[in-house]
N, C-alpha and C positions, 0 to 999 in steps of 0.2 A: 412540201419535204415529204417522203412516201416514206412508209416503216422501215422495205430497204434502204432507200438514202440514209433514214437515221440508223441506221446500225453501218450501215457502211463508214458513217463520221462518225460512231463511237466508238468503231474500232481503230479506226487510223488514233484515236483522243487518247484514248484503251492505251493503245502502243506505244505509244511515243511517251504517255504521262501517268501508266500504272491504272489499274481500273480505280474508279472511284468506288468507297465504300457505302454516298451518298449525296445525292445527286440534287440540288435543287435551282425549282423554277418559278419565278415568278409568276402571279397571273391577277398585274394589276389591271385597272379600265381601260385603260390607254395601249392593252395586249389582247385585246376581246379578242378578236383574227386570230393570232400568234399563240394564244391559248390553246383555243380551239385545237389548231392544226396540233401542238405539244399533248392534248389531251387523244384528240383522238391518234395521235403514234403512240402514248404508253398504254391505249389500250388494247391494241394491236397485239397479238397472242404469241406471233413472231418476238417482238418487244419483251413482253415480258417473261417467254421464254429466256431469250438471249441472256436480260439481265441478272434473272434468277439465278443462271449458271455460276455469275458472277458474284452471283452474293453484294445485286449493288440493288439501290434501294430507289424510288425518284420518288419524290415528295414537292408540292407544292406550297407555297405558302399562303397565310389564307388575305383574302381579296379584300381590299382595303388597308394593310398591313402593313407599308413599304419600310417600318423600323424593322421587320423581320427579316430585309432582305439588306440588312446597312454595311453586314460586316464585305459581301465580294462589292455594295457599292461604293464602299473604299478603295478596294482595290482597282474594280475599270476605272476610280479618279486620277487612282495612281499610275497609270498603263495610259491612258492619256495626257496626263500633265506629259509625262518622260519621252514619248513620243512627239506632242508639241513643242516639246522644246530641239528633239532630233530634228524632224521634218521643217520645222516653220511650214513653210510657207510650198514649199517646192513641189514638184508633180516627182513621183517614183514610179517606176515602174516593178512589177508583183516581186521579181525577185529580191530587189530591194527592199522595198516592204518586210516582206517573208523575213530580210536577212535586218535589220529595224525591230522589229516584233518578236523574232526569235532573240537580239542579246537584251531585249525589255526585260522578257520571259529570264535570262538566267541572272 
């Protein structure tokens, strides 16, 4: 993902859910490639400027400290459980998927 693509995704997220004051990123050993990509985006001046204008801060949890991410891992588990109960093993198209995810979010 490029810095421009990240900013577009971030703008969509902030437009739907309001701008977060603090974002956390995991940087576990199993996410080394993703973490390197996130850090490259994070260090991009355009991203820094956009986040600073919105007073949004981006922090990485310490490596090899999964307990720091427990609060969002619990939320991920809740969404996965709700999704499995709703969809079961059915195949759904993108519109159905978006509808289900939005309902779970609500």
